[in-house]
N, C-alpha and C positions, 0 to 999 in steps of 0.2 A: 504493500500500500504506500509506503514512503517513497518508493522509487518514482512513480508517476508524478507525485506532488513535487519532487525535486526537479524532475524534467520540466514540469510546467513553470516552476519558478525560474528555472534557467532560461526557458524560452521567453518568458515575460521580461527578464532582464535584458536579453538580446534585443527584443522588440523596443524596449525603452531606449537602449543605447542607439539603436538605428534611428529611431524617431528624433532623438536629440541631435543627430548628425545632419538631418535635413534642414534646409534653410527655412526660416519662419515664413508664414504666409505674408504676402505684401499687404500693406495697410490700404484700406479703401480711400481713394482720393476724395470721394464725396464726403465721407465722415471727417477726414482731415480738413476739408474746406469749410464744413459747417462749424467745426471747433474753432478754426481760425477766425471766421467771421463773427462768431459769438464772442470770442475773446476781444476782438477789436471793438465790438459794440459795447461790451462791458467796460472796457477801458475808457471809451468816449463818454459813456454814461457817468462814470465816476469822476472824470475830469470836468464834465459839465456841471455836476453837482458841487464840486469843490470851488468852482469859479465864483467870485463875489458878484452879487446882483447889482 
């Protein structure tokens, strides 16, 4: 019984090591654009609120 469990753990370790070697998925340009635009908007909002009236 212990033999198959050891083989399974060994295969899982191999799979994890192989997955770690693969390059990460490219980030979505749409998501990056939305984050950038919202960051600029938040910065402008803060600066606008800080300006004296």
